[in-house]
N, C-alpha and C positions, 0 to 999 in steps of 0.2 A: 423507825419501823412502825407502820400504822397498827393500832390495836384492832383485834378481831371484833366484829359486831356481836353485841351481847343480846341479840333478839332474832326471832324467826322472821326472815324477810318475807317468806310466803304468807305467813299469818298477817303481817302488817299490811301487805298489799291486798289481801282479802278484806280486811277491815276497812281499809281506805276505799276499796271498790264499793262495798256496801254503803258507805257514807255518801260517795258521789252518786251512786245509783238512786239513793233515797232522796237526796236533797238537791241533786244537780250540781254542776260545776260552780255556777254563780252563787248558789245558796249554801255552799260548803266553805267553811273557814279552816285554816290550818289548826286553829284551836279545837274545832270539831273532830278533826282527824287525830289530833293528839289525844283527845279524850277517848276516842273509839279504839285507838291502838295501844294506849297506855304508854306511849313514848312522849318525851318532851319535844317541843317544836325544834329545838336545836338539833336533836338527834334526827328528826325527820328531814330538816333542811340538809344536814350533813350527809345523809344516806341517799336522798332522792332528789334534792334540789327544791325549787319553789313549788307552789301548788300546781302550776301549769305542767311542769316536768313530771310531777307525781301522777297527775291525771293522764298524761301521755303514756306513762308506763302501765297504768291500770287499763287504759283503753286498748293499748296494743296487745296486752295479755288476753283481754276479753275477746277482741277480734280474732286472735289466733285460736281461741277455744271454740268460737262459733264455727269457724271453718273446719276445725278438727271433728266436731260433732257431725257436720255434713259429710266429711270424708268417711267417717265410720259407717254412716248410713248408706252412702251412695257409691263410694269408690270401689271398683273391682267387682268380681263375681261374674257368673255366666250371664250372657245376654237374655236367657230365658227367665231370669229373675229380675231384670232391670225394671220392669213396670211395678213389680212388688216393692222394690227398693224405693222407687219414686213415691209410691203410695205411702209407704212407711214413714218416709221423711216428711211429706206434706202433713200427714196426720200427727206426727210428733210435734210439729210446729203449732198445730191447732191445739193439741193437748197442753202444750206449754203455755200458750196464751190463755187457755181456759183456766189453768191452775194459778194464774197470776192475779190472785184476789186483791193484792195491794195496788194493782194497776200501775206498776212501775215501768212496764214495757221492757224492751230490750235496750241494754246499755249502748249498743252500737247506734240504734236509731235515736236514742235520747241524747247521746253525745254529739252526733252529727247534726241534729236539729238545733242544738244550742250553740255549737262552736264552729261547724264546718265553714260557715260564711266568712269567718275572720281568722280561723286557725288552720294554716296550711297542713300541719301535721295531722290533725284530726280529719281534715278533708281527704288527704291522700290515703290514710289508713282505712277510712270507711269506704272509699271508692275501691280500694284493693280488695277489701273483704267482699263487697257485692260482686266484683268481677270474678273472684274465686268461686263464690256460690253459683254464679251464672254458668261458669265453665263446668262445674260438677254436674249441674242439672242437664246441661246440653249433652254431656258425655253419656248420661244415663238414657236420655231421650233417644240419642243415636243408637244406643245398644238395643232399646226396645223396638226401634224401627228395623234394625237388622233381623230381630227375631220375629217380626211381623205383628207386634202388638200395637204399634202406632204407624199410621200411614207414612210410607217412605217419601211421599211427595211433599209432605209438610216440612217447613223450615225448622230444624231443631233449635236454632238460636232464638227464633221468635217464640217457640213454645217454652223454652227455658226462661225467657224474659217474662212470659205470662205467669209461669209458676212461681218465679221469684217475686214478682209483684204481688201475687196472691198470698204467699206465706208471710211477706213483710206487711202486707195490708191486714192480714188476720191479726197480727200483733197490734197494729194501730187501732183497729175497731174494737178489739178486745179491751184495750186500755180505755177506750171511750165508753165501755160499758155494755157491749152486746153480750147476750147470754151465751154460755159455753156451748149449748147445743147448736146455736146459730153459727158459731165458729166452726164446729165440726161439719155442719152442712155446707159451708163455704168450701171447705177442703174437699168434701165429696163431690161437689158440683164442678170444681176446677179439674179434678181428675176425670170426671165423666165426660167432659167436653174435649178431651184430647182426641184428635181425629184418628179414626180406625181405618184400616185398609178397606177398600171398596168391596172386596169379596167377603168381608166378615159381616156379621149381623150388626145392626145399629148399636151405638154405644149405650143406649138406654136399656138394652136387654142383654148384652153380652156380659160374661162373667168379669168381675173386677176383683182385684185382691182384697182380702178382708182388711179392715182398718186395724192398724197396730199402733201401739203407743211405745 
């Protein structure tokens, strides 16, 4: 009968994630993770497999968390609040990027950039994550169109792709060193260019939801 694990798996995965996030996959050794987690390498291999399998576990958990945050901000609620939900989510992403003073960026983007070309597991998980985010954004845009806040003639899938590119791009340029206020301005501009119904006043003058963090 196998002995029960004498460690907190959640804590170990958190420490491993911080190590991978800071030094990248190639720059992280199992010795580094052993030191960060306080476990011996034998225990790590026994519990999680090799470094690649451990990273896959960390990466999958993080991708799941990214989608869950978006679901909390975007999923459900009345159509009348859909534009406010979109605004809140886009501004949240800008604030997160502005707060990233260590310039580590998002682990999804970091892992995909380093590994997706030759790691099918990372490629598939990162693609699934972006698809889930795109679907959530498209659903909210459609809701805002039903309520009359966004032009119904516009393609919601195209607008969702635009916003997804903006929020992921904010993270990238924030990591490159753009000032926090510039990141916030990018978010404001992306929301301001969403097409409005022809019978409403121009987007530059009509009321927009207040920025939320």
